[in-house]
py3Dmol code that shows the C-alpha trace and the ligand (Angstrom):
import py3Dmol

protein = """\
ATOM      1  CA  MET A   1     237.142-245.632 117.400  1.00  0.00           C
ATOM      2  CA  ILE A   2     234.078-244.047 118.950  1.00  0.00           C
ATOM      3  CA  ARG A   3     234.435-242.494 122.333  1.00  0.00           C
ATOM      4  CA  PHE A   4     231.721-240.872 124.459  1.00  0.00           C
ATOM      5  CA  PRO A   5     232.271-237.286 123.260  1.00  0.00           C
ATOM      6  CA  ALA A   6     230.936-238.698 119.842  1.00  0.00           C
ATOM      7  CA  PHE A   7     227.723-239.661 121.688  1.00  0.00           C
ATOM      8  CA  ARG A   8     227.493-236.320 123.435  1.00  0.00           C
ATOM      9  CA  THR A   9     227.787-234.437 120.146  1.00  0.00           C
ATOM     10  CA  SER A  10     225.176-236.644 118.567  1.00  0.00           C
ATOM     11  CA  ARG A  11     222.696-235.859 121.431  1.00  0.00           C
ATOM     12  CA  ILE A  12     223.434-232.192 121.230  1.00  0.00           C
ATOM     13  CA  ALA A  13     222.864-232.349 117.478  1.00  0.00           C
ATOM     14  CA  LEU A  14     219.659-234.277 117.753  1.00  0.00           C
ATOM     15  CA  LEU A  15     217.982-232.462 120.493  1.00  0.00           C
ATOM     16  CA  PRO A  16     216.724-229.469 118.593  1.00  0.00           C
ATOM     17  CA  LEU A  17     214.965-231.869 116.348  1.00  0.00           C
ATOM     18  CA  LEU A  18     212.586-232.906 119.169  1.00  0.00           C
ATOM     19  CA  THR A  19     211.253-229.483 119.338  1.00  0.00           C
ATOM     20  CA  LEU A  20     210.976-228.989 115.542  1.00  0.00           C
ATOM     21  CA  ALA A  21     209.177-232.382 115.204  1.00  0.00           C
ATOM     22  CA  ALA A  22     206.309-231.130 117.334  1.00  0.00           C
ATOM     23  CA  CYS A  23     205.461-228.539 114.782  1.00  0.00           C
ATOM     24  CA  SER A  24     205.654-230.673 111.736  1.00  0.00           C
ATOM     25  CA  SER A  25     203.053-233.527 112.303  1.00  0.00           C
ATOM     26  CA  GLU A  26     202.330-235.202 108.932  1.00  0.00           C
ATOM     27  CA  GLN A  27     200.083-237.938 108.033  1.00  0.00           C
ATOM     28  CA  GLU A  28     200.256-240.979 110.481  1.00  0.00           C
ATOM     29  CA  PRO A  29     199.531-244.364 108.807  1.00  0.00           C
ATOM     30  CA  ALA A  30     197.611-246.400 111.049  1.00  0.00           C
ATOM     31  CA  ASP A  31     199.430-249.712 110.452  1.00  0.00           C
ATOM     32  CA  LEU A  32     202.754-248.602 111.954  1.00  0.00           C
ATOM     33  CA  ALA A  33     203.321-249.973 115.305  1.00  0.00           C
ATOM     34  CA  TYR A  34     205.289-247.022 116.631  1.00  0.00           C
ATOM     35  CA  GLY A  35     203.927-244.251 114.415  1.00  0.00           C
ATOM     36  CA  THR A  36     206.114-242.554 111.764  1.00  0.00           C
ATOM     37  CA  VAL A  37     209.746-243.417 111.603  1.00  0.00           C
ATOM     38  CA  GLN A  38     210.380-239.975 113.062  1.00  0.00           C
ATOM     39  CA  GLN A  39     208.183-240.636 116.013  1.00  0.00           C
ATOM     40  CA  MET A  40     209.529-244.093 116.488  1.00  0.00           C
ATOM     41  CA  MET A  41     213.141-242.689 116.443  1.00  0.00           C
ATOM     42  CA  ALA A  42     212.311-239.863 118.879  1.00  0.00           C
ATOM     43  CA  ASN A  43     210.064-241.810 121.251  1.00  0.00           C
ATOM     44  CA  GLU A  44     211.505-245.253 121.292  1.00  0.00           C
ATOM     45  CA  VAL A  45     214.849-245.801 119.670  1.00  0.00           C
ATOM     46  CA  GLN A  46     216.682-242.813 121.036  1.00  0.00           C
ATOM     47  CA  PRO A  47     215.607-243.150 124.673  1.00  0.00           C
ATOM     48  CA  THR A  48     216.319-246.932 124.497  1.00  0.00           C
ATOM     49  CA  ALA A  49     219.770-246.493 123.007  1.00  0.00           C
ATOM     50  CA  ASP A  50     220.360-243.836 125.602  1.00  0.00           C
ATOM     51  CA  VAL A  51     219.700-246.389 128.383  1.00  0.00           C
ATOM     52  CA  TYR A  52     222.358-248.828 126.729  1.00  0.00           C
ATOM     53  CA  TRP A  53     224.940-245.968 126.257  1.00  0.00           C
ATOM     54  CA  GLY A  54     224.516-244.624 129.682  1.00  0.00           C
ATOM     55  CA  ALA A  55     225.048-247.943 131.427  1.00  0.00           C
ATOM     56  CA  VAL A  56     228.889-247.899 131.048  1.00  0.00           C
ATOM     57  CA  ARG A  57     230.299-244.418 130.897  1.00  0.00           C
ATOM     58  CA  PHE A  58     233.142-242.189 132.034  1.00  0.00           C
ATOM     59  CA  GLU A  59     232.628-238.724 133.540  1.00  0.00           C
ATOM     60  CA  SER A  60     235.434-236.291 134.234  1.00  0.00           C
ATOM     61  CA  ARG A  61     234.875-233.656 136.766  1.00  0.00           C
ATOM     62  CA  LEU A  62     236.873-230.417 137.340  1.00  0.00           C
ATOM     63  CA  GLU A  63     237.877-230.114 141.041  1.00  0.00           C
ATOM     64  CA  PRO A  64     238.099-226.784 142.811  1.00  0.00           C
ATOM     65  CA  ASP A  65     241.787-227.166 142.857  1.00  0.00           C
ATOM     66  CA  GLY A  66     241.908-227.422 139.117  1.00  0.00           C
ATOM     67  CA  SER A  67     242.591-231.142 138.892  1.00  0.00           C
ATOM     68  CA  VAL A  68     240.390-233.495 136.970  1.00  0.00           C
ATOM     69  CA  THR A  69     238.800-236.681 138.485  1.00  0.00           C
ATOM     70  CA  GLU A  70     237.745-239.449 136.280  1.00  0.00           C
ATOM     71  CA  GLU A  71     234.786-241.583 137.340  1.00  0.00           C
ATOM     72  CA  GLU A  72     233.777-244.725 135.765  1.00  0.00           C
ATOM     73  CA  PHE A  73     230.133-245.990 135.834  1.00  0.00           C
ATOM     74  CA  GLU A  74     229.006-249.446 135.254  1.00  0.00           C
ATOM     75  CA  PRO A  75     225.939-251.577 136.292  1.00  0.00           C
ATOM     76  CA  LYS A  76     226.426-253.111 139.725  1.00  0.00           C
ATOM     77  CA  THR A  77     223.533-255.322 140.499  1.00  0.00           C
ATOM     78  CA  ASP A  78     221.868-258.127 138.354  1.00  0.00           C
ATOM     79  CA  ALA A  79     218.867-255.939 138.042  1.00  0.00           C
ATOM     80  CA  GLU A  80     220.904-253.158 136.601  1.00  0.00           C
ATOM     81  CA  TRP A  81     222.575-255.492 134.052  1.00  0.00           C
ATOM     82  CA  GLU A  82     219.174-256.854 133.241  1.00  0.00           C
ATOM     83  CA  GLN A  83     218.042-253.260 132.274  1.00  0.00           C
ATOM     84  CA  VAL A  84     220.968-253.073 129.888  1.00  0.00           C
ATOM     85  CA  ALA A  85     220.122-256.335 128.301  1.00  0.00           C
ATOM     86  CA  GLU A  86     216.426-255.386 128.082  1.00  0.00           C
ATOM     87  CA  ALA A  87     217.419-252.239 126.225  1.00  0.00           C
ATOM     88  CA  ALA A  88     219.349-254.281 123.683  1.00  0.00           C
ATOM     89  CA  ARG A  89     216.380-256.460 123.280  1.00  0.00           C
ATOM     90  CA  LYS A  90     214.126-253.592 122.633  1.00  0.00           C
ATOM     91  CA  LEU A  91     216.677-252.221 119.955  1.00  0.00           C
ATOM     92  CA  GLN A  92     216.383-255.673 118.322  1.00  0.00           C
ATOM     93  CA  SER A  93     212.547-255.436 118.220  1.00  0.00           C
ATOM     94  CA  PHE A  94     212.691-251.962 116.719  1.00  0.00           C
ATOM     95  CA  ALA A  95     215.159-253.323 114.172  1.00  0.00           C
ATOM     96  CA  VAL A  96     212.756-256.075 113.259  1.00  0.00           C
ATOM     97  CA  GLU A  97     210.001-253.582 112.940  1.00  0.00           C
ATOM     98  CA  LEU A  98     211.927-251.202 110.769  1.00  0.00           C
ATOM     99  CA  GLN A  99     212.183-254.195 108.231  1.00  0.00           C
ATOM    100  CA  THR A 100     208.418-254.597 107.974  1.00  0.00           C
ATOM    101  CA  GLN A 101     206.706-253.304 104.949  1.00  0.00           C
ATOM    102  CA  GLY A 102     205.105-250.370 106.716  1.00  0.00           C
ATOM    103  CA  TYR A 103     208.459-248.825 107.553  1.00  0.00           C
ATOM    104  CA  ALA A 104     210.584-250.197 104.642  1.00  0.00           C
ATOM    105  CA  GLU A 105     208.075-249.416 101.918  1.00  0.00           C
ATOM    106  CA  GLY A 106     209.466-246.867  99.371  1.00  0.00           C
ATOM    107  CA  ARG A 107     213.061-247.085 100.688  1.00  0.00           C
ATOM    108  CA  GLY A 108     216.051-248.539  98.788  1.00  0.00           C
ATOM    109  CA  GLU A 109     217.533-252.116  99.400  1.00  0.00           C
ATOM    110  CA  ASP A 110     220.005-250.479 101.829  1.00  0.00           C
ATOM    111  CA  TRP A 111     217.281-249.687 104.216  1.00  0.00           C
ATOM    112  CA  LEU A 112     216.813-253.247 105.041  1.00  0.00           C
ATOM    113  CA  VAL A 113     220.611-253.705 105.256  1.00  0.00           C
ATOM    114  CA  PHE A 114     220.849-250.889 107.890  1.00  0.00           C
ATOM    115  CA  ALA A 115     217.839-252.231 109.771  1.00  0.00           C
ATOM    116  CA  LYS A 116     219.363-255.806 109.735  1.00  0.00           C
ATOM    117  CA  GLY A 117     222.573-254.241 110.853  1.00  0.00           C
ATOM    118  CA  LEU A 118     220.967-252.825 113.823  1.00  0.00           C
ATOM    119  CA  ASP A 119     219.386-256.180 114.704  1.00  0.00           C
ATOM    120  CA  ASP A 120     222.745-257.856 114.551  1.00  0.00           C
ATOM    121  CA  VAL A 121     224.622-255.316 116.627  1.00  0.00           C
ATOM    122  CA  SER A 122     221.793-255.341 119.156  1.00  0.00           C
ATOM    123  CA  LYS A 123     222.088-259.079 119.563  1.00  0.00           C
ATOM    124  CA  LYS A 124     225.865-258.586 120.270  1.00  0.00           C
ATOM    125  CA  ALA A 125     224.851-255.761 122.576  1.00  0.00           C
ATOM    126  CA  GLU A 126     222.520-258.044 124.550  1.00  0.00           C
ATOM    127  CA  GLN A 127     225.264-260.733 124.918  1.00  0.00           C
ATOM    128  CA  ALA A 128     227.598-258.251 126.283  1.00  0.00           C
ATOM    129  CA  ALA A 129     225.094-257.264 128.983  1.00  0.00           C
ATOM    130  CA  LEU A 130     224.334-260.987 129.678  1.00  0.00           C
ATOM    131  CA  ASP A 131     228.123-261.472 130.121  1.00  0.00           C
ATOM    132  CA  LYS A 132     228.131-258.440 132.427  1.00  0.00           C
ATOM    133  CA  ASP A 133     231.217-257.380 130.547  1.00  0.00           C
ATOM    134  CA  PRO A 134     231.467-253.565 130.844  1.00  0.00           C
ATOM    135  CA  ASP A 135     234.205-253.262 128.305  1.00  0.00           C
ATOM    136  CA  ALA A 136     232.240-255.202 125.810  1.00  0.00           C
ATOM    137  CA  VAL A 137     229.167-253.049 126.538  1.00  0.00           C
ATOM    138  CA  PHE A 138     231.080-249.899 125.950  1.00  0.00           C
ATOM    139  CA  GLU A 139     232.675-251.217 122.579  1.00  0.00           C
ATOM    140  CA  VAL A 140     229.448-252.668 121.232  1.00  0.00           C
ATOM    141  CA  GLY A 141     227.864-249.352 122.208  1.00  0.00           C
ATOM    142  CA  GLY A 142     230.169-247.658 119.810  1.00  0.00           C
ATOM    143  CA  THR A 143     229.194-249.998 117.005  1.00  0.00           C
ATOM    144  CA  VAL A 144     225.528-249.519 117.693  1.00  0.00           C
ATOM    145  CA  TYR A 145     226.037-245.658 117.332  1.00  0.00           C
ATOM    146  CA  ASN A 146     228.010-246.361 113.926  1.00  0.00           C
ATOM    147  CA  VAL A 147     224.952-248.324 112.653  1.00  0.00           C
ATOM    148  CA  CYS A 148     222.583-245.438 113.675  1.00  0.00           C
ATOM    149  CA  SER A 149     224.742-243.105 111.965  1.00  0.00           C
ATOM    150  CA  ALA A 150     225.162-245.115 108.777  1.00  0.00           C
ATOM    151  CA  CYS A 151     221.384-245.191 108.227  1.00  0.00           C
ATOM    152  CA  HIS A 152     221.048-241.475 109.037  1.00  0.00           C
ATOM    153  CA  GLN A 153     223.681-240.660 106.417  1.00  0.00           C
ATOM    154  CA  MET A 154     221.681-242.353 103.709  1.00  0.00           C
ATOM    155  CA  TYR A 155     218.352-241.191 105.086  1.00  0.00           C
ATOM    156  CA  PRO A 156     219.142-237.973 106.935  1.00  0.00           C
ATOM    157  CA  PRO A 157     216.700-236.738 109.429  1.00  0.00           C
ATOM    158  CA  ALA A 158     215.192-233.496 107.957  1.00  0.00           C
ATOM    159  CA  GLU A 159     217.022-230.995 110.345  1.00  0.00           C
ATOM    160  CA  LEU A 160     220.120-232.993 111.091  1.00  0.00           C
ATOM    161  CA  GLU A 161     222.469-231.081 108.933  1.00  0.00           C
ATOM    162  CA  THR A 162     221.420-227.729 110.238  1.00  0.00           C
ATOM    163  CA  ALA A 163     221.368-228.940 113.884  1.00  0.00           C
ATOM    164  CA  ALA A 164     224.753-230.568 113.574  1.00  0.00           C
ATOM    165  CA  GLY A 165     226.202-227.326 112.121  1.00  0.00           C
ATOM    166  CA  ASP A 166     224.881-225.430 115.031  1.00  0.00           C
ATOM    167  CA  ALA A 167     226.193-227.603 117.567  1.00  0.00           C
ATOM    168  CA  GLN A 168     229.557-228.074 116.164  1.00  0.00           C
ATOM    169  CA  SER A 169     231.260-225.361 118.274  1.00  0.00           C
ATOM    170  CA  SER A 170     229.872-226.595 121.614  1.00  0.00           C
TER     171      SER A 170
END
"""
ligand_1 = """\
43
HEC
C 217.149 -248.220 108.981
C 217.474 -246.790 109.105
C 217.718 -246.258 110.572
C 218.365 -246.663 111.617
C 219.141 -248.054 111.728
C 218.290 -245.798 112.661
N 217.507 -244.661 112.221
Fe 217.121 -242.955 113.314
N 216.238 -242.174 111.800
C 215.967 -242.786 110.498
C 215.200 -241.949 109.707
C 214.813 -242.207 108.235
C 215.022 -240.760 110.378
C 214.244 -239.374 109.936
C 212.842 -239.474 110.265
C 212.116 -238.339 109.729
O 212.544 -237.218 110.144
O 211.198 -238.585 108.995
C 215.634 -240.947 111.691
C 215.614 -239.993 112.691
C 216.122 -240.030 114.019
C 216.093 -239.270 115.057
C 215.384 -237.840 114.994
C 213.995 -238.026 115.378
C 213.223 -236.704 115.392
O 212.777 -236.213 116.450
O 213.177 -236.003 114.266
C 216.671 -239.826 116.168
C 216.847 -239.211 117.552
C 217.134 -241.026 115.831
N 216.826 -241.266 114.458
C 217.988 -242.022 116.620
C 218.531 -243.120 116.203
C 219.258 -244.007 117.017
C 219.660 -243.729 118.307
C 219.500 -245.124 116.240
C 220.338 -246.334 116.544
C 220.089 -246.919 117.828
C 218.862 -244.944 115.015
N 218.158 -243.801 114.905
C 218.854 -245.898 113.825
C 216.454 -244.029 110.137
C 217.217 -244.981 111.034
"""
view = py3Dmol.view(width=600, height=400)
view.addModel(protein, "pdb")
view.setStyle({"model": 0}, {"cartoon": {"style": "trace"}})
view.addModel(ligand_1, "xyz")
view.setStyle({"model": 1}, {"stick": {}})
view.zoomTo()
view.show()
């Protein structure tokens, strides 16, 4: 069962990568729609997933008197719901792109399975947004996160383990 602290941890773990990435520019094959996988993840996939994950969220605040207030956020207007659906559609198109030769070449069979998995879960994510169902958006958001993590476990971002180690105590 994934809850938001897991998302927070992952974001903390991944942030240092953005800085490191700037120093390690390798070759950029011209036929890749979003640049290297690393660039695509950092510039497109993560920001888009953040839009989806941020749409329905809980925040707790410590009041001056020591009590804790829980606040729930969810989209209110049609336009806000549409942004969530749009984020899910973008994740689908990234998933499709990851399955193309340019991104899949040299990877194992499981690469396609993970990419297909992202496509499938992003479709469910879109449906939840079209249904304007906050609970479903929250739940499917957790599944999206699991799919991201599954691929990263097999194809770990270069600095992920170090960064995760550093962030563990925070
Ligand atoms: C099909 C496999 C796959 C899926 C699915 C996947 N990723 Fe990645 N991701 C990678 C690979 C491979 C890297 C490492 C790229 C590198 O460092 O060369 C990576 C790296 C990253 C990075 C680090 C980028 C950087 O600056 O170094 C972030 C952030 C990221 N992914 C976010 C996500 C999110 C969010 C999702 C789910 C919505 C996701 N990824 C789904 C394969 C995947």
